[in-house]
Structure formats: structure tokens, C-alpha cells
Phi, psi and omega in degrees: 000021177290149181192196186292153170088017174293339178265008176268176176300154183298316188238137167223145180285144186290348175274354179284157184290332179296334183294335187282352184272109177305337180286342179265315198243357185076166191287324186289310177294322178298316177305309184299318179297334172283326172293320169305317180296331186273002174097000177287152188276102173245137181295145177296157185194177174227145181248126162273116196296158175305329180285323177293317185296321173296326180293316176310312179287322181298321189294338178266002178078031186262144181275196192288344187224053183294167179274153177304328179293325174292315182294316182300334178276358189275128182279158176279127176303144186308307187295324183284327172293327178296317174305316180290323178292324169295319174295330191278343180298337181291342187276339186070219182263014182291146171289154188248162173240125182244113192230143174302156165214079180290146172292339172271356181289157174052042177262170174288326179261355182202092184282331181065034177295113177088000177281322182271161177283147169226135179245132186240158178071029179277134183230118177097149185300313178308310183287332169297321185292312175298314173299325173296323174300314184291330172299312183291321176295328176299331184291348179239022178289164179291331176291321168294322175293322177298315187299314175304322184296320187294325186260007177060037179271156176246117183068171190271137181273149182309152181224134168259180178223134187248137177231118181224157175296137180299114160282104185282086181198142182275318180224069183303133175067019176255320189224062189304135166080006175289141176292163188290338176295311180302316178301317178296328175297310178288328177297317183298322179292329186282333172063037174084001183254120179302308188308320183301316180303309180312301184295318177298318171299324174292322177294324184285326171302304184301332179273356184075017186263351176229139165233155180255126175229122180058042180078358178252147172276143169225132183290140170265094192074193190277132180284336175053201181285135188264134169274154173288146179299144172296335179298312181290325177293324176297315178295328181279322172304319174301324182288319182291323176295332178281350185287163160305133180307311182305302181301324178291317176298335183281331172297315185292322169316300178303328183292340180283337176289326186133188182293323180231160182205169187244164182293325180296321180296323178290326178298316176305312178294311191279339193073015184248142184300141179310315180300332183276326182278327178313308179296328184282328181288326181292325174302316183289332168298318179292331182276355178065033167261330170238161167229152176247126179284102185248006184289122182297344177270357191269143177284350185249028178306135174090352183279139163261155190209145185291139181305314182228153181289335177294322178300314177299318183296314181297318176298314181295324183288345169277359184273145169291168183291315180294322174299322178294324177299306181301316184287323183285327176289327183294317183297313186297315185290332182283323174297316179297324177296328183290346178058027181254128179291345185289336184256022177301320179289322176296319184294326175296315183303309183292335175285318181293329179282332173293323184284325173299331186259008184268152173296153178289155184115208180296324183298320176291325175290324177293323171295321184296318181298317183288318178306315184295327181294312180297324177290317171301317178294326176296321178296313182300315184285324177297314175305311179296339173263012179075014178269074188289328185292308177302321176307312177299319178297323179293314180304314184299317180296326178297322171295331182293336181246020183238132174245343178288121193297326178293321175294317180296323177294315180299324173291321176292328173300305183303321183294322180292319176306315180282323169306313181291321170310317177281356186072025174262072189293327183295311182291326182294314187298311185301314178307309183303313184294322184286331169295313175303313181296329177293315179300322186283326180302329181264007183070014173272094188281338180284322174294319175305313179293317178302313182294327181291320180298320179297325185286322175303320178303311182296322183287318176300318176303324187269004176082010178270076192292310186293316171305326186288322179296322179298317184297316177297323175293318176300317173303313181299312179308323173293321180292319179297322171297319184299320193292307180300327186283324171305321181292325182290323178295318180297315177304307183304323176301321182286320183296323184283350171281350182233157168295165189280344181300139181289317187292321183293326175301323188290317180302324176294318176288335183265005179298125185299147176288153175247164186222148175249137170233155179252131175278168178302329177281000178095355175283158191250132168236160179246135179231156182264146176281156178295137181285132179271317183203156178198150172254018178281132184278146178295156184282000000 
């Protein structure tokens, strides 16, 4: 990691002219220094130069490509720590942000976005020294090594580290005066892209959903779910249009799999072998449309992911409905073939999306049947694991593709069970009452009585004893009324099969049974059993 600037001071202020040189302060700090020099409001800071960082590794006797564990064990020299302590005094008690500033960052072909470490809320010289070491260690992590390989860079680039007072804000300078719920909605939609937050504010103002009052923005009603601004969608769509058609199609296929995906899953959707797909995926990593998780500690190691959720949304939005259906069904069959119970939820979602993309009629109903089976299975698995909230979500989705009343009632019963187990007694009561209504609409009063008894159980769990007693009494009354009626119907059916006169009824009862026997020649004859009693008069 040795590089330029090893003969410069260990620390430089962000406002110094030397900091504008990326070879001294790294590109991130150098760009901020240039903005400050242009008169823009940039928080003050101090930079541990690339030369100082290189000397830390040299003092530990480390070579040009050490392991992360070796760097993490490397101490910060005492003289550098003392300089840090003096420099930090000017920041007072403010929490600090300690950030990487690599020489390879913020380039047109390699931004290194999110690759290096950033430590927030740091206080005191000792904590800053630890954070400095973490930033240096991240330069040699498996994630960064994979990124360098994807961008075809040789060796670790020199790194500086920037220390600044922490600005505690989600969207600083973008939406002054917005209430916390509105800020959370905008931050969630931005997905880490500052430009997205700015464009979302502009979109909401243009739509009349935000208004400016006394220099601050105020929402007009509930903002609800926010869509991505069309300006950003257009920008991303332009990037995708510039791709080779085969690469653009590959991104569309990947978008069906979700925000992250495996090479095997993509091979199942495209029908192409993994060795053919891998170099193309690495090309999309270099274009910063995808990223590869290479951290050996991550459970998703080897997975690819879209750099931003909005890129996936735009790629997916360019697929025709029939293409979406075909691809979702391909993924569902791939998941089924894996035989892994862990993917029950994903399997259900792909069948559901295939149904949504299907044309009305027999095609949609066939996929709906598969979706119902998968959703019920996912709900059962979630409930068995004690994850009752996801189970309820799967049940609600299954209800959306179920028209048969008996199936609806069964799903509602499962919903009541999971909601009660989760302590959501209001929701459980609602499911039980809906099940009662379905049974009553079909005329199945006995099933309605059973559902009423289930409602009573829910009410007892909720502490509503009097309503529970009333529900139980109603269920018992229905069953008691049903039993005599069933007996009367059986009697009436027996009576209706015979004439009304007494002797004839007796003859019907006393008709001798018959039996079939086979003669030696193979023919079949019928004989009567002996009469035991009869009221028939002789002629």
C-alpha cells in the first residue's frame, strides 16, 4: 500500500492546499477540500494522509498485500495518536465520522461505493485510532479484493482517512421542516441515493403533496407509499438502454430473481450455463449495476445483487407481462427442484407474481392453483417455526387468489390460529368472524357453529369472557337444533321410500334377501333365502 505522499506530514487539515491533492488525502477528502476552497459549506476536518497510513503498515513489517487480520492487529504509533488527540481538540465534544479516502475512490470506472469502512459516532482519540485501523483493514477485505478483481485493478490502492464532525441528519439540506414520518418515507425511497431524495421532494411539490410554509416543507395529507421520481427512472433507463442487448436482457432476467440472486438461479431463468454467465455478470459489476458479495463472513457470499433497488425496479419494469410470467415460473420450478424447505416463501412469491402477470382465464387459474398451494405451504412452515406474522401475510396473499368458499374458510381458520398465537386478538377475531360468514353464506350451519366456537376461544384468550359465553351458547344452540332435524330427515327419507299402508310397509321390511350362486357350468342363478316371518296372506 506504499504510495505517494510518504514524506508529507501525518495529518493535514481539510482546508489546507495540500489536501486538494488526491495523492496526499485520497480522492474523497481532496474533492471535499476543493468544494471548501470554492466557498461551499463543507464541515471542517482532518486527514490522516496516505503517507501516514503507509508508514503504519511499514512499522508492522507488513508487505504490499497483507491479510485483514494482520492489518487489524497493527497498532497505531504513539506519535500519530498524540497528533490526532491535539487535532481533535478543535472539534470539542462532537461525535465524529471516520471515513476512508482511497485514491481509487470516486473514479468514473470505479466508485468503490460502500466498499470501504466508515465509522460513525466516534468520540475520543482512542476510539478514533481504532476507527482508523478499521478503515485501513477494510482496504484488504475480501469484498474490496473482489471489487478490484472485477474492475481489473492490480493491488491495493493507497488510502488516506478523513475525520470530520458527524452531521446527524438523514437528508441534510433537502427537506427542512418535514415531520419525522415523512422524512422516514423519503429516506426509505431514496435507498441511499442523495439525488433520489432531492428528486422525490421535487416530485411531491409538483404533485401538490408537499407545500412550503414559512421556509419549511409540510405534507398535504398522508404521503403514503412513494414512487420513484420519473426523472431518476429515466436516467437509469438511459443507462440500461446503452448496454449491449444481451447484457440488458441478463439484467432483466436477474430482476425477476429479486434484489440479490445466485449464479445458479440466474442460470435456471436464462437456460444458459454458469460459465457463460459469470464473465458477463462481472462486466455488469464493473459498470456498477451489480455488486458481488465476497466477504467470507457473509451468509450471502457469492451472491450478486443490484447496486440500488431502483435499478432492479426499472429493469423489471421493462419486461412484458408474458415474459415476467415465463421467468417467474422458471424460477419457481427451479426452487421446487431444490427440495429446500427454506425457500418456501420465495417459491410462493414467484408463483404469485406469475399469476399477476397471467392473462385472465384458464391460464391465470392454473397458476393461481399453484400459487395457493405454495402460499399455504409457506404459511404452514412459518407458523410451525413460530413466525406467525409472516404466516398471516402468506394467508392474506392466498386469500387474494382463492375463490372457493371452503378453501377461503380453511385459510381464515389458519389466519385466526396464527393471529391468536401472535397475540393479535383483534385480527384473530376478524378472521374467525369472516370464517363464520363464509359458512353461513354457503348454508353450512354446522361448520358455522364450529367457527363460532373457535371465535369464542379467541375471545377467551383476549379476556372478553361475556362475549365468549354468548358465542359458545350460540354455537351450542345451532348444534342442538341441527341434531333433531337430521334425525327427522332420516326418518322422512325412510318413509318416502315405501307406500303409506301398514301391511305393505311390513312386506317391504320382510322381503327376503337374495343371494347369487354360480352353477358348475359357470352361469349365475339367483335364489331366495328362507323366509323367517311374513304377514303375506296365501292366495
